[in-house]
C-alpha positions as a Markdown table, in Angstrom:
| # | Residue | x | y | z |
|---|---|---|---|---|
| 1 | Met | 68.5 | 12.4 | -41.5 |
| 2 | Asp | 68.3 | 10.4 | -44.6 |
| 3 | Val | 70.6 | 12.1 | -47.1 |
| 4 | Ser | 72.7 | 10.5 | -49.8 |
| 5 | Ser | 74.1 | 11.6 | -53.1 |
| 6 | Glu | 75.5 | 9.8 | -56.1 |
| 7 | Tyr | 76.5 | 10.3 | -59.7 |
| 8 | Asp | 74.9 | 7.7 | -61.9 |
| 9 | Gly | 76.2 | 7.9 | -65.5 |
| 10 | Gly | 75.0 | 11.3 | -66.6 |
| 11 | Glu | 72.6 | 11.8 | -63.7 |
| 12 | Trp | 73.0 | 13.3 | -60.2 |
| 13 | Val | 70.7 | 11.7 | -57.7 |
| 14 | Leu | 70.1 | 13.1 | -54.2 |
| 15 | Arg | 67.9 | 11.5 | -51.5 |
| 16 | Leu | 66.7 | 13.9 | -48.9 |
| 17 | Ala | 64.6 | 13.8 | -45.7 |
| 18 | Gly | 61.1 | 15.0 | -46.3 |
| 19 | Ser | 61.3 | 18.2 | -44.4 |
| 20 | Pro | 60.9 | 21.8 | -45.7 |
| 21 | Asp | 64.5 | 22.7 | -45.0 |
| 22 | Gln | 65.6 | 20.2 | -47.5 |
| 23 | Val | 64.1 | 22.0 | -50.5 |
| 24 | Val | 67.1 | 24.3 | -50.5 |
| 25 | Arg | 69.4 | 21.3 | -50.9 |
| 26 | Ala | 67.3 | 20.2 | -53.9 |
| 27 | Arg | 67.7 | 23.6 | -55.4 |
| 28 | Arg | 71.5 | 23.6 | -54.7 |
| 29 | Leu | 71.9 | 20.2 | -56.4 |
| 30 | Val | 70.4 | 21.7 | -59.6 |
| 31 | Ser | 72.4 | 24.9 | -59.3 |
| 32 | Val | 75.7 | 23.1 | -58.7 |
| 33 | Thr | 75.0 | 20.6 | -61.5 |
| 34 | Leu | 74.2 | 23.2 | -64.1 |
| 35 | Gly | 76.4 | 26.1 | -62.9 |
| 36 | Arg | 75.0 | 29.6 | -62.5 |
| 37 | Asp | 76.0 | 30.6 | -66.0 |
| 38 | His | 73.9 | 27.8 | -67.6 |
| 39 | Pro | 71.1 | 29.4 | -69.7 |
| 40 | Leu | 68.4 | 27.2 | -68.0 |
| 41 | His | 69.7 | 27.6 | -64.5 |
| 42 | Asp | 67.1 | 30.0 | -63.1 |
| 43 | Asp | 64.1 | 28.2 | -64.5 |
| 44 | Cys | 65.4 | 24.8 | -63.5 |
| 45 | Val | 66.1 | 25.9 | -59.9 |
| 46 | Leu | 62.6 | 27.5 | -59.6 |
| 47 | Leu | 60.8 | 24.5 | -61.0 |
| 48 | Thr | 62.8 | 22.1 | -58.8 |
| 49 | Ser | 61.8 | 24.2 | -55.8 |
| 50 | Glu | 58.1 | 23.9 | -56.8 |
| 51 | Ile | 58.1 | 20.1 | -57.3 |
| 52 | Ala | 60.2 | 19.4 | -54.2 |
| 53 | Thr | 57.9 | 21.5 | -52.1 |
| 54 | Asn | 54.9 | 19.7 | -53.5 |
| 55 | Ala | 56.6 | 16.4 | -52.5 |
| 56 | Ile | 56.9 | 17.5 | -48.9 |
| 57 | Val | 53.5 | 19.3 | -48.6 |
| 58 | His | 51.3 | 16.8 | -50.5 |
| 59 | Ser | 52.8 | 13.4 | -50.1 |
| 60 | Arg | 53.8 | 11.0 | -47.4 |
| 61 | Ser | 57.4 | 12.2 | -47.8 |
| 62 | Gly | 56.5 | 15.2 | -45.6 |
| 63 | Asn | 55.4 | 12.9 | -42.8 |
| 64 | Gly | 58.8 | 11.6 | -41.8 |
| 65 | Gly | 59.6 | 10.2 | -45.2 |
| 66 | Ala | 62.1 | 11.2 | -47.9 |
| 67 | Phe | 62.2 | 12.2 | -51.5 |
| 68 | Thr | 64.7 | 11.9 | -54.3 |
| 69 | Val | 65.8 | 14.5 | -56.8 |
| 70 | Thr | 67.4 | 13.4 | -60.1 |
| 71 | Val | 69.1 | 15.9 | -62.4 |
| 72 | Ala | 70.1 | 14.8 | -65.9 |
| 73 | Cys | 71.9 | 17.2 | -68.3 |
| 74 | Ser | 72.6 | 16.8 | -72.0 |
| 75 | Ala | 73.8 | 19.1 | -74.8 |
| 76 | Ser | 70.1 | 19.8 | -75.6 |
| 77 | Gly | 68.7 | 20.4 | -72.2 |
| 78 | Val | 67.9 | 19.4 | -68.6 |
| 79 | Arg | 65.5 | 17.0 | -67.0 |
| 80 | Val | 64.7 | 17.1 | -63.3 |
| 81 | Thr | 62.7 | 14.5 | -61.5 |
| 82 | Val | 61.4 | 14.4 | -57.9 |
| 83 | Gln | 60.1 | 11.1 | -56.6 |
| 84 | Asp | 58.1 | 11.1 | -53.4 |
| 85 | Glu | 56.6 | 8.4 | -51.2 |
| 86 | Gly | 53.1 | 8.7 | -52.7 |
| 87 | Ser | 49.9 | 10.4 | -51.7 |
| 88 | Ala | 46.2 | 9.6 | -51.4 |
| 89 | Thr | 45.3 | 11.7 | -54.4 |
| 90 | Ala | 47.2 | 12.4 | -57.6 |
| 91 | Pro | 49.0 | 15.7 | -58.0 |
| 92 | Cys | 46.9 | 18.1 | -60.2 |
| 93 | Val | 47.3 | 21.3 | -62.1 |
| 94 | Cys | 44.7 | 23.0 | -60.0 |
| 95 | Arg | 43.9 | 26.7 | -60.5 |
| 96 | Ala | 44.3 | 28.6 | -57.3 |
| 97 | Pro | 42.1 | 31.6 | -56.5 |
| 98 | Ala | 43.9 | 34.9 | -56.8 |
| 99 | Asp | 44.1 | 35.4 | -53.1 |
| 100 | Ala | 45.5 | 31.9 | -52.3 |
| 101 | Thr | 49.0 | 31.7 | -50.8 |
| 102 | Gly | 49.7 | 28.4 | -52.6 |
| 103 | Gly | 48.5 | 26.1 | -55.4 |
| 104 | Arg | 50.6 | 27.6 | -58.2 |
| 105 | Gly | 53.4 | 25.0 | -58.4 |
| 106 | Leu | 52.3 | 22.7 | -61.1 |
| 107 | Pro | 50.7 | 25.5 | -63.2 |
| 108 | Leu | 54.1 | 27.2 | -63.1 |
| 109 | Val | 55.7 | 23.9 | -64.2 |
| 110 | Glu | 53.2 | 23.6 | -67.0 |
| 111 | Ala | 53.8 | 27.2 | -68.1 |
| 112 | Leu | 57.7 | 27.1 | -68.1 |
| 113 | Ala | 58.7 | 23.6 | -68.9 |
| 114 | His | 58.9 | 22.4 | -72.5 |
| 115 | Arg | 57.6 | 19.0 | -71.3 |
| 116 | Trp | 56.6 | 17.7 | -68.0 |
| 117 | Gly | 54.7 | 14.7 | -66.6 |
| 118 | Leu | 53.7 | 12.6 | -63.7 |
| 119 | Val | 54.2 | 8.9 | -63.1 |
| 120 | Arg | 52.0 | 7.5 | -60.3 |
| 121 | Glu | 52.8 | 4.0 | -58.9 |
| 122 | Pro | 51.8 | 2.4 | -55.6 |
| 123 | Gly | 53.8 | 4.2 | -52.9 |
| 124 | Ser | 55.3 | 6.9 | -55.1 |
| 125 | Asn | 54.7 | 9.9 | -57.3 |
| 126 | Arg | 57.4 | 10.9 | -59.8 |
| 127 | Val | 57.0 | 14.4 | -61.2 |
| 128 | Trp | 59.5 | 15.5 | -63.9 |
| 129 | Phe | 60.1 | 18.4 | -66.2 |
| 130 | Glu | 62.3 | 19.1 | -69.1 |
| 131 | Leu | 63.8 | 22.4 | -70.3 |
| 132 | Val | 65.5 | 22.5 | -73.7 |
| 133 | Leu | 68.2 | 24.8 | -75.0 |
| 134 | Glu | 66.8 | 26.5 | -78.1 |
| 135 | Pro | 69.4 | 27.5 | -80.7 |
| 136 | Ala | 70.0 | 31.2 | -80.9 |
| 137 | Ala | 68.3 | 32.8 | -83.8 |
| 138 | Val | 70.9 | 33.3 | -86.5 |
| 139 | Pro | 70.1 | 36.1 | -88.9 |
| 140 | Gly | 69.9 | 35.1 | -92.5 |
| 141 | Pro | 71.8 | 36.8 | -95.2 |
| 142 | Arg | 70.5 | 40.2 | -96.1 |
| 143 | Leu | 70.0 | 41.1 | -99.7 |
| 144 | Ala | 71.0 | 44.6 | -100.8 |
| 145 | Gly | 67.9 | 46.7 | -101.2 |
| 146 | Val | 65.5 | 44.2 | -99.5 |
| 147 | Arg | 63.9 | 45.2 | -96.2 |
């Protein structure tokens, strides 16, 4: 099994075998990196699961290859990238029929991520998303008698 992990100056990088059982390891990397109390934890884990699954199902990574997950955190947010071994066609935000059992991964990423994108090069697809921390709404001063 091709699995390696490293910390690279603010980023955690994990290379995983392209098999379905490795998606849980991709989710775990995000969970451990952020910590369960992080306000973006749940959305990051969910979206990582979606793009890691896409790498296995729709690219050559799922045919005996591997994929890489990179998690970068900052004070303002989180960026997760999954790089696979490429595919015959580009990943797309296709609209699945209501009765379909799949096809909702990238539409979910599009709906929840603040920004996301795809970089396609010969032999690889790199799908990434960013979630940002939004400052809590701070109530302004109230003036007496004003509603």
